[in-house]
C-alpha positions in Angstrom: 1.2 8.5 28.0 -1.2 6.1 28.6 -1.7 7.2 32.2 -2.4 10.6 31.3 -4.7 10.2 28.6 -6.9 7.6 29.6 -6.5 7.8 33.3 -4.6 4.0 32.7 -7.9 2.7 30.8 -8.5 2.4 27.3 -12.3 2.8 29.0 -14.0 4.7 25.9 -15.5 6.7 28.8 -12.7 7.8 30.5 -10.2 8.6 27.6 -9.3 12.2 26.8 -7.8 11.6 23.5 -8.5 8.7 20.5 -5.9 7.0 19.8 -6.1 6.9 16.4 -6.1 10.7 16.6 -3.1 10.1 18.4 -1.5 8.3 15.7 -1.5 11.0 12.9 0.9 13.5 11.9 1.1 16.8 13.9 -0.3 18.9 11.5 -3.2 17.1 11.4 -4.2 17.6 15.5 -2.3 14.3 16.6 0.8 13.6 18.7 3.3 12.3 15.5 2.9 9.0 16.1 2.5 5.8 14.1 0.0 2.6 14.6 1.7 -0.3 15.4 -0.8 -2.1 13.0 0.2 0.2 10.2 3.8 0.0 10.5 3.3 -4.1 10.7 1.5 -3.3 7.6 4.1 -1.2 5.3 6.7 -3.4 6.4 5.0 -6.8 4.6 4.7 -4.6 1.8 8.2 -4.1 1.8 8.2 -7.7 1.6 6.2 -8.5 -1.9 8.1 -5.1 -2.9 11.5 -6.9 -2.6 10.1 -9.7 -4.3 8.7 -8.1 -7.2 12.1 -5.9 -7.8 14.3 -9.4 -7.3 16.2 -8.1 -4.4 19.9 -9.4 -4.0 19.0 -11.0 -0.2 19.2 -14.6 1.1 15.2 -14.4 2.5 14.2 -13.4 -1.5 16.6 -16.2 -2.7 15.0 -18.9 -0.6 10.8 -17.4 -1.5 11.5 -17.8 -5.1 13.3 -21.5 -4.1 11.2 -22.9 -1.4 7.7 -21.1 -2.0 7.7 -19.6 -5.6 8.9 -22.7 -7.7 9.5 -20.5 -10.3 5.8 -19.3 -9.8 4.8 -15.5 -10.0 3.7 -14.1 -6.8 0.6 -12.9 -8.3 -0.3 -16.7 -8.9 0.6 -18.3 -6.4 -2.5 -19.3 -4.5 -3.5 -19.2 -0.8 -3.4 -22.4 1.0 -3.3 -23.6 4.9 0.3 -24.8 4.2 1.7 -21.5 3.9 3.4 -19.7 6.6 1.3 -16.6 8.7 3.7 -14.0 7.2 3.1 -15.4 4.0 -0.7 -15.5 3.8 -0.6 -11.7 4.8 1.7 -11.3 2.0 -0.7 -12.5 -0.7 -3.4 -10.8 1.1 -2.0 -7.3 0.4 -1.6 -8.0 -3.3 -4.3 -6.5 -4.2 -3.0 -3.5 -2.2 0.1 -3.5 -3.3 -0.6 -3.7 -6.7 -2.5 -0.3 -6.6 0.8 1.6 -5.7 2.8 -0.1 -8.7 4.2 1.6 -11.6 5.0 -1.2 -14.6 7.4 0.6 -17.2 7.3 -2.6 -19.9 10.5 -3.4 -21.6 10.9 -5.1 -25.4 11.3 -8.1 -23.9 9.0 -8.3 -20.9 9.2 -10.5 -18.7 6.1 -9.8 -16.9 3.1 -12.7 -16.7 0.4 -11.2 -19.5 -2.8 -12.2 -18.0 -1.5 -12.2 -14.1 0.8 -9.2 -13.6 -0.8 -6.0 -12.7 1.1 -4.2 -15.6 -2.3 -2.6 -17.3 -3.7 0.0 -15.0 -2.7 -1.8 -12.1 -4.9 -4.8 -12.5 -4.6 -8.1 -14.1 -6.0 -8.7 -17.0 -7.4 -12.5 -16.1 -9.2 -10.4 -12.9 -10.1 -7.8 -15.5 -11.6 -10.2 -18.2 -11.5 -13.3 -16.9 -10.3 -16.9 -17.4 -12.1 -17.2 -21.0 -10.0 -14.6 -22.6 -7.2 -16.4 -22.2 -8.4 -19.4 -24.2 -9.9 -17.3 -27.1 -6.9 -15.8 -27.5 -4.8 -19.1 -27.9 -2.1 -17.7 -26.3 -0.6 -20.3 -22.6 -1.8 -19.7 -19.3 1.6 -18.2 -18.2 2.7 -16.0 -21.3 4.3 -13.5 -20.7 4.2 -9.9 -21.9 6.6 -10.0 -25.1 4.7 -12.1 -26.6 2.3 -8.9 -27.6 5.7 -6.9 -28.3 7.1 -6.8 -31.8 10.2 -4.9 -32.6 8.8 -2.0 -29.9 5.5 -1.9 -30.7 1.9 -3.2 -29.3 1.0 -6.1 -31.3 -2.2 -7.4 -30.2 -4.3 -10.4 -31.9 -7.4 -9.2 -33.9 -9.5 -11.9 -33.4 -10.1 -11.7 -30.0 -12.8 -9.1 -29.2 -12.2 -8.8 -25.9 -8.7 -7.7 -26.1 -9.8 -5.0 -28.6 -10.1 -2.3 -25.6 -7.0 -3.7 -24.3 -5.0 -3.3 -27.3 -6.7 0.4 -28.0 -5.5 1.8 -24.5 -1.9 0.4 -24.6 -0.9 2.2 -27.9 -0.9 5.2 -24.4 2.0 2.9 -22.6 5.5 3.4 -23.9 7.6 0.3 -24.8 11.0 1.2 -23.4 14.1 -1.1 -23.6 14.1 -3.4 -20.1 11.2 -4.2 -17.2 11.0 -2.0 -14.2 8.6 -1.3 -11.5 8.2 2.1 -10.0 6.3 2.9 -6.7 3.4 5.3 -6.7 5.8 7.6 -9.3 8.0 6.3 -11.9 11.3 6.2 -11.4 11.0 6.0 -7.3 12.0 3.1 -5.1 9.4 1.8 -2.7 9.6 4.1 0.5 8.6 3.5 4.6 7.1 6.7 4.3 5.3 7.0 1.2 3.8 3.6 2.5 2.4 4.5 5.4 1.1 7.8 3.6 -0.9 5.8 1.5 -2.9 3.4 4.1 -3.1 5.7 7.2 -6.5 6.8 8.2 -6.5 10.8 6.8 -7.4 13.5 9.2 -8.6 17.0 8.5 -5.5 19.7 9.0 -6.4 22.2 12.1 -4.7 25.8 11.9 -3.0 25.7 15.5 -0.4 22.7 14.3 2.2 25.7 14.6 1.6 27.6 17.9 1.5 24.4 19.3 4.9 22.5 17.6 7.5 24.8 16.7 11.4 24.8 16.9 11.9 25.2 20.7 9.1 24.4 21.9 8.7 22.4 24.7 7.6 19.2 25.0 5.3 19.1 28.2 3.7 22.2 26.8 3.0 21.8 23.2 1.9 18.6 24.8 -1.0 20.0 27.1 -1.6 23.1 24.9 -2.3 20.0 22.2 -5.0 18.5 24.6 -6.5 21.7 25.9 -6.9 22.7 21.7 -9.0 19.2 21.6 -10.8 20.3 24.8 -9.7 16.9 26.1 -9.3 17.9 30.1 -12.3 18.2 32.5 -12.6 21.5 33.1 -15.6 23.4 35.1 -18.0 23.7 32.2 -17.5 20.2 31.5 -18.6 18.4 35.1 -21.5 20.7 35.2 -22.4 19.5 31.7 -22.4 15.7 33.3 -23.4 16.8 36.1 -20.5 16.5 39.1 -20.4 20.1 40.1 
């Protein structure tokens, strides 16, 4: 494939088909492949998910004992002593947080200030560190301190929290904490994570002409290149002065 698409070279002047386009779904004009860098990022996002959901695995237990040491992954600081893998995980926190759906339990153990339970953003990032001092609550306070009998119970004297307390009226309190991926009740999936980070292209009307059950792969591949005008046809050779 490399030799056919790029004549053995990735030189842009000789490429018939961009790699970004190759690594896109067939209905968007690609070949249905996935970029290795995107797949690696999805795997790393899965590791963050495993830690957040306390997956019963040896790796998660080791990370909590040796790396986190009782600290939330949202509070862990990026240090030079951390491994390359852990530095990548910490860099992905903001991206992962936008995909999470928190269900708040009556005895919630989520971090009040650092977990992105409120509109996918930690309160400390939204309001700043001063609000912790003004509230009189500790930095490591858990969410259950503002919950009383299945109802929100925010302190009324902290003006920075007034809008938060009003918005929380629309957040139901359930029996137990849980985290979902993108949609309530849905677990993490590699497909949905990849769809959320990949480069997207507009759909092409000829996808079903090229790709269908019973197609001949070599013919479909060549036809796909034809629709992308990737071949050096006579008119192209004339335009560049070779004919």
